[in-house]
C-alpha positions in Angstrom: 169.6 -106.4 76.2 166.5 -104.5 75.1 165.4 -101.3 76.7 162.5 -103.0 78.6 164.8 -105.6 80.3 164.7 -105.2 84.1 168.4 -106.1 84.7 171.5 -105.2 82.7 174.5 -107.5 83.3 177.9 -106.6 82.1 180.9 -108.9 82.6 184.4 -107.4 82.5 186.8 -110.1 81.3 189.8 -108.1 82.1 188.8 -107.0 85.6 187.0 -110.3 86.5 184.1 -108.2 87.7 180.3 -108.5 87.2 178.2 -105.4 87.2 174.4 -105.8 87.8 172.2 -102.8 87.1 168.5 -102.7 88.2 166.8 -100.4 85.7 163.5 -100.2 87.7 165.0 -99.5 91.1 162.8 -96.8 92.8 165.9 -94.8 93.7 167.2 -94.8 90.1 169.7 -97.0 88.3 171.0 -99.1 91.1 174.3 -100.8 90.5 176.2 -103.7 92.2 179.7 -104.7 91.4 180.7 -108.3 92.4 184.2 -109.8 92.2 184.4 -113.2 90.4 188.2 -113.5 90.7 188.3 -116.3 93.2 186.1 -118.9 91.4 182.6 -119.3 89.9 180.2 -116.9 91.6 182.6 -116.6 94.6 181.5 -113.4 96.5 178.1 -113.4 94.7 175.5 -112.6 97.3 173.7 -115.8 98.3 170.3 -114.1 97.7 171.1 -113.9 94.1 172.6 -117.4 93.8 169.2 -119.0 94.7 167.0 -119.2 97.8 168.7 -122.3 99.3 172.3 -121.1 98.9 174.4 -120.2 101.8 177.3 -117.8 102.2 179.4 -120.6 103.7 180.1 -123.9 102.0 180.1 -126.6 103.0 177.3 -126.2 105.6 177.5 -127.4 109.1 175.5 -130.5 108.3 177.6 -131.4 105.3 181.1 -131.1 106.9 181.3 -129.5 110.3 185.2 -129.3 110.5 185.5 -127.7 107.1 182.6 -125.4 107.7 184.4 -124.1 110.8 187.6 -123.4 108.8 185.5 -121.5 106.1 183.7 -119.4 108.7 187.1 -118.3 110.1 188.3 -117.5 106.6 185.1 -115.7 105.5 185.1 -113.6 108.7 188.7 -112.7 108.0 189.7 -113.6 111.6 192.9 -115.6 111.2 195.0 -117.6 108.8 197.8 -120.2 108.9 201.3 -118.8 108.9 204.6 -120.0 107.4 205.6 -121.2 110.9 204.2 -124.7 111.2 201.3 -125.0 113.6 201.1 -121.2 114.2 198.4 -118.7 113.1 198.2 -115.1 112.2 195.4 -113.5 114.1 194.0 -110.8 111.8 192.5 -107.5 113.0 188.9 -108.6 113.3 189.9 -111.7 115.2 192.3 -109.8 117.4 189.8 -107.1 118.1 187.5 -109.8 119.4 190.3 -111.2 121.6 191.0 -107.7 122.9 187.4 -107.3 124.0 187.4 -110.7 125.7 190.7 -109.8 127.4 189.6 -106.4 128.6 186.3 -107.6 130.0 187.8 -110.6 131.7 190.7 -108.6 133.0 188.3 -106.2 134.7 186.7 -109.1 136.5 190.1 -110.3 137.7 190.9 -106.9 139.1 187.6 -106.6 140.8 188.5 -109.7 142.8 191.9 -108.3 143.8 194.2 -109.8 141.2 197.2 -107.9 139.7 198.9 -108.4 136.3 202.6 -109.1 135.9 204.9 -110.6 133.3 207.4 -113.5 133.5 210.1 -114.8 131.1 209.2 -116.7 127.9 212.2 -119.0 128.4 212.2 -121.4 131.3 215.4 -123.2 132.5 215.1 -126.9 131.9 216.2 -127.5 135.5 213.0 -125.7 136.7 210.9 -128.3 135.0 213.0 -131.1 136.3 212.2 -130.0 139.9 208.5 -130.9 139.3 208.7 -134.1 137.4 205.0 -135.1 137.5 204.0 -131.6 136.1 206.8 -131.6 133.5 206.0 -135.1 132.3 202.5 -133.9 131.3 203.9 -131.4 128.8 207.2 -133.1 127.9 206.2 -134.2 124.4 204.9 -130.7 123.5 207.9 -128.7 124.6 210.0 -126.6 122.3 213.6 -126.3 123.5 216.2 -123.6 122.8 219.7 -125.0 122.8 221.9 -122.3 121.1 222.2 -118.5 121.7 223.5 -117.2 118.3 223.7 -117.7 114.5 226.7 -117.5 112.3 226.8 -116.9 108.6 228.3 -119.7 106.5 228.7 -119.6 102.8 228.2 -122.8 100.8 231.2 -123.4 98.6 229.2 -125.0 95.8 226.1 -122.9 95.6 227.5 -119.7 96.9 224.5 -119.2 99.1 224.8 -118.1 102.7 223.3 -120.3 105.4 222.7 -119.3 109.0 224.1 -121.9 111.4 223.2 -122.2 115.1 226.3 -121.9 117.3 227.1 -121.1 120.9 225.5 -124.0 122.6 223.9 -123.1 125.9 225.2 -124.5 129.1 221.6 -125.2 130.1 218.8 -125.5 127.5 215.6 -123.3 127.9 212.1 -124.5 127.3 209.7 -122.1 125.6 206.9 -121.5 128.0 204.2 -124.3 127.8 202.8 -122.9 131.1 204.5 -120.9 133.9 203.9 -122.7 137.2 207.7 -123.3 137.6 209.1 -119.9 136.7 206.4 -118.0 138.6 206.9 -120.3 141.6 210.6 -119.3 141.6 209.5 -115.7 141.7 207.0 -116.4 144.5 209.8 -118.0 146.5 211.6 -114.7 146.4 208.6 -112.5 147.1 207.1 -114.4 150.1 208.7 -114.2 153.5 205.9 -113.9 156.0 202.2 -114.8 156.3 201.7 -111.0 156.0 202.8 -111.3 152.3 199.9 -113.6 151.6 197.7 -114.0 149.7 199.6 -113.3 146.5 197.2 -112.9 143.6 198.9 -112.7 140.2 197.7 -112.9 136.6 199.7 -112.9 133.4 198.5 -112.3 129.8 201.0 -114.0 127.5 201.7 -116.4 124.7 202.6 -120.0 125.2 204.1 -122.8 123.0 202.9 -126.4 122.9 204.1 -128.4 119.9 200.8 -129.7 118.6 200.9 -132.1 115.7 197.4 -131.7 114.5 196.3 -128.0 114.6 193.1 -126.1 114.0 192.8 -122.3 114.0 192.0 -120.9 117.5 191.1 -124.4 118.9 194.5 -126.0 118.8 197.7 -124.3 117.6 201.4 -124.6 118.6 201.4 -121.0 119.8 198.4 -119.4 121.3 197.5 -116.5 123.6 196.0 -116.9 127.0 195.9 -115.6 130.6 197.3 -117.7 133.4 196.5 -116.9 137.0 198.8 -118.0 139.8 198.1 -117.4 143.5 199.7 -118.4 146.8 197.8 -118.7 150.1 198.4 -119.2 153.8 196.0 -122.1 154.2 194.4 -124.9 152.2 190.9 -123.5 152.7 191.9 -120.1 151.3 193.5 -121.7 148.2 190.5 -123.9 147.6 188.2 -120.9 148.0 190.3 -119.1 145.3 190.1 -122.1 143.0 186.3 -122.1 143.2 186.0 -118.4 142.9 187.8 -118.3 139.6 185.9 -121.4 138.4 182.6 -119.5 139.1 184.0 -116.4 137.4 184.7 -118.4 134.2 181.2 -119.9 134.3 179.6 -116.4 134.6 181.9 -114.8 132.0 181.1 -117.4 129.3 177.4 -117.1 130.0 177.1 -113.3 130.4 179.7 -112.2 127.9 180.0 -115.0 125.3 176.4 -116.2 125.6 177.7 -119.7 126.1 176.0 -121.8 128.8 178.6 -124.2 130.3 178.5 -127.2 132.6 180.8 -126.5 135.5 182.3 -129.4 137.4 185.4 -131.2 138.7 187.7 -133.3 136.5 188.3 -136.9 137.4 191.8 -138.0 138.5 192.5 -139.3 135.0 191.7 -135.9 133.5 193.4 -133.6 136.1 196.0 -131.0 135.3 199.5 -132.5 135.8 200.5 -131.9 139.4 197.1 -130.7 140.6 195.1 -132.1 143.5 191.8 -130.8 142.0 191.0 -129.5 138.6 187.7 -127.7 137.9 186.4 -127.1 134.4 183.7 -125.3 132.4 182.5 -127.5 129.6 180.8 -126.0 126.5 178.7 -128.0 124.0 179.1 -126.7 120.4 176.8 -127.3 117.5 178.2 -130.8 116.5 177.5 -131.8 120.1 181.1 -132.2 120.9 182.6 -130.7 124.1 185.2 -128.0 124.5 187.0 -127.5 127.7 186.6 -123.7 127.8 188.5 -122.9 131.0 190.1 -124.6 134.0 191.0 -123.8 137.6 193.4 -125.9 139.6 194.1 -126.4 143.3 197.8 -127.4 143.4 198.1 -128.0 147.1 201.7 -127.7 148.3 203.3 -129.7 145.4 204.8 -126.7 143.6 205.6 -124.9 146.8 207.8 -127.8 147.9 209.5 -128.1 144.5 210.2 -124.3 144.4 210.7 -123.8 148.1 207.9 -121.2 148.5 207.9 -120.9 152.2 206.8 -118.3 154.8 207.1 -117.7 158.5 203.7 -118.5 159.9 201.7 -116.9 162.7 203.4 -119.2 165.3 206.9 -118.4 164.0 207.3 -121.7 162.2 208.4 -122.3 158.6 205.4 -123.3 156.4 204.8 -124.0 152.7 202.2 -122.0 150.8 199.2 -123.5 149.1 199.0 -122.5 145.4 196.5 -122.3 142.6 196.6 -121.8 138.8 193.9 -121.1 136.3 193.5 -120.0 132.7 191.6 -119.5 129.5 192.9 -118.9 126.0 192.1 -117.9 122.4 190.4 -121.3 122.4 187.4 -119.2 123.6 187.2 -117.7 120.1 187.0 -121.1 118.5 184.4 -122.2 121.1 182.3 -119.0 120.3 182.5 -119.7 116.6 181.4 -123.4 116.9 178.7 -122.4 119.3 177.0 -119.5 117.5 178.0 -119.3 113.8 175.6 -120.5 111.1 175.8 -121.3 107.4 176.1 -117.6 106.5 179.1 -117.0 108.7 180.1 -115.8 112.1 177.5 -114.7 114.7 178.9 -112.5 117.5 177.4 -111.8 120.9 177.1 -108.0 121.2 179.0 -107.9 124.5 182.3 -108.9 122.7 181.6 -107.9 119.1 184.4 -105.5 117.8 181.6 -103.4 116.2 178.0 -103.7 117.5 176.4 -101.6 114.8 177.6 -101.2 111.2 176.0 -98.5 109.0 176.1 -99.1 105.3 175.4 -96.0 103.1 173.4 -96.9 100.0 174.5 -94.3 97.3 173.0 -95.1 93.9 173.3 -91.5 92.7 176.3 -89.2 92.9 174.2 -86.2 93.8 172.9 -87.7 97.0 176.1 -89.5 98.1 177.6 -86.9 100.3 174.3 -86.2 102.1 173.8 -89.9 102.8 177.3 -90.4 104.1 177.0 -87.3 106.3 173.7 -88.6 107.7 175.3 -92.0 108.5 178.2 -90.4 110.3 175.9 -88.2 112.2 173.8 -91.2 113.3 177.0 -93.0 114.4 178.2 -90.1 116.4 174.8 -89.7 118.1 174.7 -93.4 119.0 178.3 -93.3 120.5 177.5 -90.1 122.5 173.9 -90.9 123.7 173.7 -94.6 124.1 175.6 -97.3 125.9 175.4 -101.0 126.2 176.8 -103.1 129.1 178.4 -100.1 130.5 180.3 -98.8 127.5 179.3 -96.5 124.5 177.8 -98.4 121.6 180.5 -99.4 119.2 179.5 -98.1 115.7 181.3 -98.2 112.3 180.3 -96.5 109.1 181.3 -98.5 106.0 182.4 -95.8 103.5 184.3 -98.1 101.1 183.6 -97.7 97.4 182.0 -101.1 97.1 178.5 -102.3 96.1 175.9 -102.4 98.9 175.4 -106.2 98.4 179.1 -107.0 98.7 179.3 -104.9 101.9 176.2 -106.4 103.4 177.4 -110.0 103.0 180.8 -109.1 104.3 179.3 -107.9 107.5 176.9 -110.8 107.7 179.9 -113.2 107.5 181.8 -111.1 110.1 178.9 -111.6 112.5 178.1 -107.9 113.3 174.9 -107.9 115.6 173.2 -105.0 113.9 173.4 -103.8 110.3 171.8 -100.5 109.2 171.3 -99.3 105.6 170.5 -95.7 104.7 169.6 -94.8 101.2 167.9 -91.8 99.5 164.4 -92.7 100.5 165.5 -93.5 104.1 167.2 -90.1 104.2 164.0 -88.3 103.1 161.8 -90.3 105.5 164.3 -90.2 108.4 164.3 -94.0 108.6 166.8 -96.7 108.7 166.7 -100.3 107.3 167.5 -102.5 110.2 168.9 -106.1 110.0 169.8 -108.3 112.9 172.4 -111.1 112.9 170.3 -113.3 115.1 167.7 -113.4 112.3 167.7 -114.5 108.7 170.1 -112.4 106.5 167.2 -111.1 104.3 164.9 -110.2 107.1 164.7 -106.4 107.5 162.5 -103.7 109.0 162.3 -100.0 108.5 162.5 -98.0 111.7 162.3 -94.3 112.4 165.8 -93.0 113.0 165.0 -91.5 116.4 163.3 -94.6 117.5 166.3 -96.7 116.6 168.6 -94.4 118.6 166.3 -94.9 121.6 166.0 -98.7 121.4 169.5 -99.7 120.1 170.7 -100.9 123.5 167.5 -102.9 124.0 168.0 -104.6 120.6 171.6 -105.5 121.5 170.4 -107.0 124.8 167.7 -109.0 122.9 170.3 -110.5 120.6 172.6 -111.4 123.5 169.8 -113.1 125.3 168.5 -114.9 122.1 171.9 -116.4 121.4 172.2 -117.7 125.0 168.6 -119.1 125.1 169.1 -120.8 121.7 172.3 -122.5 122.8 171.0 -123.4 126.3 168.0 -125.2 124.7 170.3 -127.0 122.3 172.6 -128.2 125.1 169.8 -129.3 127.3 168.1 -131.3 124.5 171.4 -133.1 123.9 172.2 -134.3 127.4 170.6 -137.6 128.4 170.6 -139.7 131.5 171.8 -143.3 131.3 171.8 -146.0 133.9 172.7 -149.2 132.0 175.8 -150.4 130.2 173.8 -151.6 127.2 172.3 -148.2 126.7 175.7 -146.6 127.2 177.4 -148.7 124.6 174.6 -148.3 122.0 174.6 -144.5 122.4 178.2 -144.2 121.2 177.8 -146.5 118.1 178.3 -145.0 114.7 180.5 -142.2 113.5 178.4 -139.2 114.6 178.4 -137.2 117.9 175.2 -138.2 119.6 175.3 -135.8 122.5 176.4 -136.2 126.2 175.4 -138.8 128.7 175.0 -138.3 132.5 175.6 -141.5 134.4 176.0 -142.8 137.9 179.7 -143.6 138.3 181.7 -145.7 140.7 184.3 -147.0 138.3 188.1 -147.0 138.7 190.5 -144.8 136.8 191.6 -147.9 134.8 187.9 -148.7 133.9 187.4 -145.0 132.9 190.4 -145.1 130.6 189.1 -148.4 129.0 185.7 -147.0 128.3 187.3 -143.7 127.0 189.5 -145.6 124.6 186.8 -148.0 123.4 184.2 -145.3 122.6 186.5 -142.3 121.9 185.0 -140.4 124.7 186.0 -138.9 128.1 184.4 -137.9 131.3 184.0 -134.2 130.7 183.4 -133.5 134.4 181.5 -134.4 137.6 178.9 -131.7 137.3 178.4 -129.2 140.1 175.2 -129.6 142.0 174.7 -133.3 141.0 177.0 -135.1 143.4 175.0 -135.2 146.5 171.7 -136.8 145.3 170.3 -140.2 146.1 172.5 -143.2 145.5 172.0 -145.3 142.3 173.9 -148.3 140.9 176.9 -147.4 138.8 176.0 -148.4 135.2 179.3 -150.3 134.9 180.1 -151.8 138.3 176.7 -151.9 139.9 178.0 -150.3 143.1 175.8 -147.8 144.8 177.0 -144.2 144.2 175.9 -140.6 144.4 178.5 -139.5 141.9 177.3 -138.4 138.5 179.7 -138.3 135.5 179.1 -136.4 132.3 180.5 -138.3 129.2 181.1 -136.9 125.8 183.3 -136.6 122.7 185.5 -133.5 122.7 187.9 -131.3 120.8 
């Protein structure tokens, strides 16, 4: 290259690294190093690959399922493990789960619930006591049949094999859910009406042997919380079920910026063994539904199976009324599909592992220490002086010895709400270069340092609100009312996901199953607040009904 050339590009064939130097950069000879080791231009900042390039390929429009997998990979959240159907949740993904867990756990404790832990292994006989419940999980159960391994050497190969021996008298099922084993504990803990209500929550892992898996959305092993409560009366148990249902709705809206449709499941879609199941349904960007959380009123079914009785106020033996409810790491998959874009993850500030990331821009060695020191001082000031949603602002300074462009795009793909860059000119002018994840990756503004410290919580609130408003508008634009069978059938034609339909409904469970199978849809719920209106003819049977059903395709 001649001396007057603006950019000098050097390619290291040994190190598989491209070095770009900007000769006319105002701060001096700016340099970026980009790894090319994983494919042509992989890791190259999209801004330099062309205006229409994105950090994630394929895009949502081109291949939504594959786009989702690439977002998880690019954000370094999780990966498939050697154990079939199970995932490794990496630090960034687990930090997100920890925030969800901590914030949700605080809400449970505010409503009087306590945490406990119960065995992972459930005796098979416990499941046999509640046949209807067990049948709903039977094909997904993993069963432990032996209690030790013995070494056995192969006479031909000389290799040692581990052979299961010591067959158990009674097999154990690895926890698919814990109603039965927790019910057994409740039967020991409850003697009198004075022991009620019993409000217990458990944070645990569960195993359901899924055949077709997808990271966070559907894996054989996943993390969740499961609440289990016992009550003196039906009305108290029903009140508890609705309390948690509302809690889930509020949490998804206020913390995850996901507006849900709350409602009751039909008989065909209820939790096995429940009398009533309530759900919060989220619409993601391909217009499919995700059941984000459920709350169940179990009546006295499990109490009778597990002999959970108490001496009532009149001295008579009575059975308790129980509930169960839960959400899982599926919330993370829902969040990704709801908010991420073609440049990667987009995180709501309430649950983001880091809310602000500061990237030092150090083109010259002589200013490097001063810039890093300034970044650390700013981070400490933000943590000390500012809070958002009741906790100190979470700030990280990226001091890694990598090019600024590489670091920028890594944090874009990880979905950090606010990125700050501080370089030599920013240091002199006491400014910061501000970039927000709810806006285009290349959009930036230069803000006085003290002003940013003052308005940082306000910016985080704006981002949280913007994400919620954007998704609410999308959801509402993709729910339509339908009152005729012809319109209903034409809506579902084709291979895409055309959005949800709200219909008058007076069909039977068999008719519901027939429509579901024919169009690959389900009734997501009977939405709250829409079941007491004027009667209209059911679109299928013509019978007058005030019931409204929400139909859609789902994960």
